[in-house]
MARMARDREN-651907 format. One record per residue (C-alpha): residue in three letters; x, y, z negated. Coordinates in nm, 2 decimals, padded with zeros to 4 digits. Example, Ala and Ser with C-alpha at 12.3 -4.5 7.8 and 13.67 -1.06 7.14 Angstrom:
["ALA", [01.23, -00.45, -00.78]]
["SER", [01.37, -00.11, -00.71]]
This chain:
["UNK", [00.78, 00.73, 00.01]]
["UNK", [00.54, 00.56, 00.25]]
["UNK", [00.54, 00.19, 00.33]]
["UNK", [00.73, 00.22, 00.65]]
["UNK", [01.01, 00.42, 00.50]]
["UNK", [01.03, 00.18, 00.20]]
["UNK", [01.06, -00.13, 00.42]]
["UNK", [01.31, 00.04, 00.64]]
["UNK", [01.53, 00.14, 00.34]]
["UNK", [01.50, -00.21, 00.18]]
["UNK", [01.58, -00.38, 00.51]]
["UNK", [01.89, -00.17, 00.55]]
["UNK", [02.00, -00.24, 00.20]]
["UNK", [01.94, -00.61, 00.24]]
["UNK", [02.13, -00.63, 00.56]]
["UNK", [02.42, -00.41, 00.45]]
["UNK", [02.48, -00.63, 00.14]]
["UNK", [02.60, -00.90, 00.38]]
["UNK", [02.93, -00.83, 00.54]]
["UNK", [02.83, -01.03, 00.85]]
["UNK", [02.52, -00.80, 00.89]]
["UNK", [02.69, -00.46, 00.85]]
["UNK", [02.70, -00.41, 01.23]]
["UNK", [02.34, -00.52, 01.26]]
["UNK", [02.23, -00.27, 01.00]]
["UNK", [02.42, 00.01, 01.18]]
["UNK", [02.26, -00.09, 01.51]]
["UNK", [01.91, 00.01, 01.38]]
["UNK", [02.01, 00.37, 01.30]]
["UNK", [01.87, 00.63, 01.54]]
["UNK", [01.64, 00.38, 01.72]]
["UNK", [01.27, 00.40, 01.73]]
["UNK", [01.05, 00.10, 01.62]]
["UNK", [00.96, 00.05, 01.99]]
["UNK", [01.33, 00.02, 02.09]]
["UNK", [01.40, -00.22, 01.81]]
["UNK", [01.09, -00.43, 01.90]]
["UNK", [01.24, -00.51, 02.24]]
["UNK", [01.60, -00.57, 02.12]]
["UNK", [01.63, -00.95, 02.18]]
["UNK", [01.99, -00.97, 02.04]]
["UNK", [01.88, -00.81, 01.71]]
["UNK", [01.58, -01.04, 01.66]]
["UNK", [01.78, -01.35, 01.76]]
["UNK", [02.02, -01.27, 01.48]]
["UNK", [01.73, -01.23, 01.24]]
["UNK", [01.57, -01.55, 01.35]]
["UNK", [01.89, -01.75, 01.30]]
["UNK", [01.89, -01.64, 00.94]]
["UNK", [01.58, -01.85, 00.87]]
["UNK", [01.59, -02.23, 00.85]]
["UNK", [01.22, -02.28, 00.95]]
["UNK", [01.14, -02.58, 01.17]]
["UNK", [01.18, -02.46, 01.53]]
["UNK", [00.90, -02.69, 01.64]]
["UNK", [00.65, -02.50, 01.42]]
["UNK", [00.53, -02.15, 01.46]]
["UNK", [00.46, -02.01, 01.11]]
["UNK", [00.17, -01.77, 01.13]]
["UNK", [00.10, -01.76, 00.76]]
["UNK", [00.36, -01.55, 00.58]]
["UNK", [00.10, -01.41, 00.35]]
["UNK", [00.08, -01.73, 00.14]]
["UNK", [00.45, -01.80, 00.11]]
["UNK", [00.71, -01.63, 00.32]]
["UNK", [01.02, -01.83, 00.41]]
["UNK", [01.34, -01.69, 00.26]]
["UNK", [01.64, -01.61, 00.48]]
["UNK", [01.94, -01.84, 00.46]]
["UNK", [02.14, -01.59, 00.25]]
["UNK", [01.86, -01.58, -00.01]]
["UNK", [01.83, -01.96, -00.02]]
["UNK", [02.21, -01.99, -00.07]]
["UNK", [02.20, -01.74, -00.35]]
["UNK", [01.91, -01.92, -00.52]]
["UNK", [02.09, -02.26, -00.50]]
["UNK", [02.41, -02.10, -00.63]]
["UNK", [02.25, -01.94, -00.93]]
["UNK", [02.05, -02.26, -01.00]]
["UNK", [02.37, -02.46, -01.00]]
["UNK", [02.54, -02.20, -01.22]]
["UNK", [02.24, -02.20, -01.46]]
["UNK", [02.26, -02.58, -01.51]]
["UNK", [02.63, -02.57, -01.59]]
["UNK", [02.54, -02.46, -01.94]]
["UNK", [02.19, -02.31, -01.97]]
["UNK", [02.24, -02.11, -02.28]]
["UNK", [02.58, -01.97, -02.19]]
["UNK", [02.52, -01.92, -01.82]]
["UNK", [02.15, -01.83, -01.81]]
["UNK", [02.09, -01.66, -02.14]]
["UNK", [02.42, -01.49, -02.20]]
["UNK", [02.52, -01.41, -01.84]]
["UNK", [02.23, -01.40, -01.60]]
["UNK", [01.95, -01.26, -01.82]]
["UNK", [02.14, -00.92, -01.87]]
["UNK", [02.17, -00.89, -01.50]]
["UNK", [01.79, -00.87, -01.46]]
["UNK", [01.80, -00.51, -01.61]]
["UNK", [02.08, -00.42, -01.37]]
["UNK", [01.88, -00.54, -01.08]]
["UNK", [01.58, -00.34, -01.20]]
["UNK", [01.79, -00.03, -01.21]]
["UNK", [01.92, -00.09, -00.86]]
["UNK", [01.56, -00.14, -00.73]]
["UNK", [01.45, 00.18, -00.91]]
["UNK", [01.74, 00.37, -00.75]]
["UNK", [01.64, 00.25, -00.41]]
["UNK", [01.28, 00.34, -00.47]]
["UNK", [01.37, 00.68, -00.62]]
["UNK", [01.19, 00.63, -00.95]]
["UNK", [01.26, 00.56, -01.32]]
["UNK", [01.35, 00.19, -01.40]]
["UNK", [01.07, 00.19, -01.65]]
["UNK", [00.83, 00.23, -01.35]]
["UNK", [00.96, -00.10, -01.20]]
["UNK", [00.84, -00.44, -01.31]]
["UNK", [01.00, -00.76, -01.17]]
["UNK", [00.74, -01.02, -01.12]]
["UNK", [00.74, -01.37, -00.96]]
["UNK", [00.53, -01.27, -00.66]]
["UNK", [00.30, -01.02, -00.51]]
["UNK", [-00.01, -01.19, -00.64]]
["UNK", [00.11, -01.18, -01.00]]
["UNK", [00.20, -00.81, -00.95]]
["UNK", [-00.14, -00.72, -00.82]]
["UNK", [-00.31, -00.93, -01.09]]
["UNK", [-00.13, -00.74, -01.36]]
["UNK", [-00.26, -00.41, -01.21]]
["UNK", [-00.62, -00.55, -01.18]]
["UNK", [-00.63, -00.68, -01.53]]
["UNK", [-00.48, -00.36, -01.67]]
["UNK", [-00.75, -00.13, -01.54]]
["UNK", [-00.99, -00.03, -01.83]]
["UNK", [-01.33, -00.16, -01.73]]
["UNK", [-01.64, -00.20, -01.95]]
["UNK", [-01.94, -00.43, -01.91]]
["UNK", [-02.15, -00.30, -01.62]]
["UNK", [-01.86, -00.11, -01.45]]
["UNK", [-01.85, -00.18, -01.08]]
["UNK", [-01.56, -00.29, -00.85]]
["UNK", [-01.61, -00.24, -00.48]]
["UNK", [-01.41, -00.44, -00.23]]
["UNK", [-01.45, -00.64, 00.09]]
["UNK", [-01.45, -01.01, 00.18]]
["UNK", [-01.12, -00.94, 00.36]]
["UNK", [-00.94, -00.89, 00.03]]
["UNK", [-00.68, -01.16, -00.05]]
["UNK", [-00.85, -01.46, -00.22]]
["UNK", [-00.63, -01.44, -00.53]]
["UNK", [-00.74, -01.08, -00.59]]
["UNK", [-01.11, -01.17, -00.55]]
["UNK", [-01.05, -01.46, -00.80]]
["UNK", [-00.90, -01.21, -01.05]]
["UNK", [-01.20, -00.98, -01.03]]
["UNK", [-01.44, -01.27, -01.06]]
["UNK", [-01.25, -01.37, -01.38]]
["UNK", [-01.33, -01.03, -01.52]]
["UNK", [-01.69, -01.07, -01.41]]
["UNK", [-01.72, -01.38, -01.63]]
["UNK", [-01.51, -01.26, -01.92]]
["UNK", [-01.61, -00.90, -01.95]]
["UNK", [-01.94, -00.86, -01.76]]
["UNK", [-01.82, -00.62, -01.49]]
["UNK", [-02.00, -00.61, -01.15]]
["UNK", [-01.82, -00.71, -00.83]]
["UNK", [-01.96, -00.59, -00.50]]
["UNK", [-01.82, -00.70, -00.17]]
["UNK", [-01.88, -00.56, 00.18]]
["UNK", [-01.85, -00.79, 00.49]]
["UNK", [-01.74, -00.67, 00.82]]
["UNK", [-01.60, -00.82, 01.15]]
["UNK", [-01.23, -00.84, 01.22]]
["UNK", [-01.12, -00.64, 01.41]]
["UNK", [-01.35, -00.36, 01.30]]
["UNK", [-01.60, -00.27, 01.57]]
["UNK", [-01.56, 00.11, 01.50]]
["UNK", [-01.51, 00.35, 01.22]]
["UNK", [-01.88, 00.44, 01.24]]
["UNK", [-01.98, 00.07, 01.20]]
["UNK", [-01.75, 00.04, 00.90]]
["UNK", [-01.90, 00.35, 00.74]]
["UNK", [-02.25, 00.23, 00.80]]
["UNK", [-02.17, -00.10, 00.62]]
["UNK", [-02.05, 00.09, 00.32]]
["UNK", [-02.35, 00.31, 00.33]]
["UNK", [-02.59, 00.02, 00.34]]
["UNK", [-02.44, -00.13, 00.02]]
["UNK", [-02.62, 00.12, -00.21]]
["UNK", [-02.70, 00.48, -00.28]]
["UNK", [-02.45, 00.75, -00.30]]
["UNK", [-02.54, 00.85, -00.65]]
["UNK", [-02.44, 00.51, -00.78]]
["UNK", [-02.11, 00.53, -00.58]]
["UNK", [-02.05, 00.88, -00.73]]
["UNK", [-02.10, 00.74, -01.08]]
["UNK", [-01.84, 00.48, -01.02]]
["UNK", [-01.59, 00.74, -00.89]]
["UNK", [-01.66, 00.96, -01.19]]
["UNK", [-01.55, 00.68, -01.41]]
["UNK", [-01.25, 00.63, -01.19]]
["UNK", [-01.13, 00.99, -01.22]]
["UNK", [-01.15, 00.97, -01.60]]
["UNK", [-00.92, 00.67, -01.59]]
["UNK", [-00.68, 00.83, -01.35]]
["UNK", [-00.74, 01.20, -01.30]]
["UNK", [-00.42, 01.24, -01.10]]
["UNK", [-00.52, 01.02, -00.80]]
["UNK", [-00.62, 01.25, -00.51]]
["UNK", [-00.79, 00.96, -00.32]]
["UNK", [-01.03, 00.90, -00.61]]
["UNK", [-01.12, 01.27, -00.62]]
["UNK", [-01.17, 01.27, -00.24]]
["UNK", [-01.40, 00.96, -00.26]]
["UNK", [-01.60, 01.13, -00.53]]
["UNK", [-01.63, 01.44, -00.32]]
["UNK", [-01.76, 01.24, -00.03]]
["UNK", [-02.01, 01.06, -00.24]]
["UNK", [-02.14, 01.39, -00.38]]
["UNK", [-02.14, 01.54, -00.03]]
["UNK", [-02.37, 01.28, 00.12]]
["UNK", [-02.57, 01.23, -00.20]]
["UNK", [-02.78, 01.48, -00.39]]
["UNK", [-02.63, 01.82, -00.42]]
["UNK", [-02.45, 01.81, -00.08]]
["UNK", [-02.14, 02.01, -00.01]]
["UNK", [-02.20, 02.26, -00.29]]
["UNK", [-02.16, 01.98, -00.54]]
["UNK", [-01.86, 01.83, -00.35]]
["UNK", [-01.65, 02.14, -00.32]]
["UNK", [-01.47, 02.13, -00.66]]
["UNK", [-01.38, 01.76, -00.61]]
["UNK", [-01.25, 01.83, -00.26]]
["UNK", [-01.04, 02.11, -00.39]]
["UNK", [-00.90, 01.89, -00.66]]
["UNK", [-00.81, 01.63, -00.40]]
["UNK", [-00.64, 01.90, -00.19]]
["UNK", [-00.44, 02.03, -00.49]]
["UNK", [-00.31, 01.68, -00.58]]
["UNK", [-00.24, 01.59, -00.22]]
["UNK", [-00.05, 01.91, -00.16]]
["UNK", [00.16, 01.83, -00.46]]
["UNK", [00.25, 01.49, -00.31]]
["UNK", [00.31, 01.66, 00.02]]
["UNK", [00.60, 01.85, -00.13]]
["UNK", [00.76, 01.51, -00.23]]
["UNK", [00.68, 01.32, 00.09]]
["UNK", [00.63, 01.58, 00.36]]
["UNK", [00.65, 01.32, 00.64]]
["UNK", [00.39, 01.08, 00.51]]
["UNK", [00.16, 01.07, 00.81]]
["UNK", [-00.14, 00.90, 00.63]]
["UNK", [-00.12, 01.15, 00.34]]
["UNK", [-00.12, 01.44, 00.59]]
["UNK", [-00.41, 01.29, 00.79]]
["UNK", [-00.62, 01.26, 00.47]]
["UNK", [-00.52, 01.61, 00.36]]
["UNK", [-00.61, 01.75, 00.70]]
["UNK", [-00.95, 01.58, 00.68]]
["UNK", [-01.02, 01.73, 00.34]]
["UNK", [-00.95, 02.08, 00.47]]
["UNK", [-01.18, 02.00, 00.76]]
["UNK", [-01.45, 01.90, 00.52]]
["UNK", [-01.43, 02.25, 00.36]]
["UNK", [-01.45, 02.41, 00.71]]
["UNK", [-01.09, 02.53, 00.70]]
["UNK", [-00.99, 02.45, 01.06]]
["UNK", [-00.69, 02.69, 01.05]]
["UNK", [-00.53, 02.47, 00.78]]
["UNK", [-00.68, 02.13, 00.90]]
["UNK", [-00.57, 02.12, 01.26]]
["UNK", [-00.20, 02.19, 01.22]]
["UNK", [-00.18, 01.92, 00.95]]
["UNK", [-00.37, 01.67, 01.16]]
["UNK", [-00.15, 01.74, 01.46]]
["UNK", [00.16, 01.69, 01.25]]
["UNK", [00.03, 01.36, 01.11]]
["UNK", [-00.04, 01.23, 01.47]]
["UNK", [00.30, 01.34, 01.59]]
["UNK", [00.47, 01.16, 01.30]]
["UNK", [00.29, 00.83, 01.35]]
["UNK", [00.09, 00.83, 01.67]]
["UNK", [00.03, 00.45, 01.66]]
["UNK", [-00.11, 00.44, 01.31]]
["UNK", [-00.48, 00.34, 01.33]]
["UNK", [-00.56, 00.52, 01.00]]
["UNK", [-00.41, 00.84, 01.13]]
["UNK", [-00.59, 00.80, 01.46]]
["UNK", [-00.92, 00.73, 01.29]]
["UNK", [-00.91, 01.04, 01.08]]
["UNK", [-00.79, 01.27, 01.36]]
["UNK", [-01.05, 01.13, 01.59]]
["UNK", [-01.33, 01.16, 01.34]]
["UNK", [-01.24, 01.52, 01.26]]
["UNK", [-01.23, 01.61, 01.63]]
["UNK", [-01.58, 01.46, 01.68]]
["UNK", [-01.71, 01.62, 01.36]]
["UNK", [-01.57, 01.97, 01.42]]
["UNK", [-01.61, 01.97, 01.80]]
């Protein structure tokens, strides 16, 4: 499931749970994102669900997003219920419902409940993942100065505690071009060092097709060239093809897969996949970038 499909499904579920929004949820079916973007009645209803100050334009939903009125009402209701008798109401009645909520989320996401963790916010969830990756003194983490500050703080904590190395790339926003971004990564260090980091990464998670593809790219442009990169590209293709069977309409997955086939010189496989990716999500800059790069590269 890609991000767009996930948010579409969760939005529909959230709206459908409120009787007053059932018609609104139905109104989104069969309409494109472009059509919904210009539906003023739809967005007026959404806006009226938020109690934000109408004299203020809130442009920072990344730090703390305002909750809709229905969520606020539910939070107040459960807080009042909890304080009626904390042990009886919170421990005996509300706590068991957390597991039920986890099962409902897992059902919506199409996964096992054991794969779902309910955290207090996105930062805490990402920090759990960052702190859970096995890293030894000297291991390197590569990121950019556009990463969320809390995530950079977490990596810096591991630098101080465990002696890992943190490298950050700086680039203008918006990015000047894909070539400019690539050159900034290239200037950070040699490809052999990058390949060594990816080799460690595939040992940690050998089923991640992106890591295998990154390793292949580092080998391709470093010592050994394409001959050395071929097995890693093939591994990335095998893993990506497996995911393709599960999410056949994931445009970004298809765009990456098409670019891997192109790297192996298999145009007959690459071009149809790239065309499919572009048809599925023509406005996606990641898809556009990969399709454009492959067109330039292969002529």
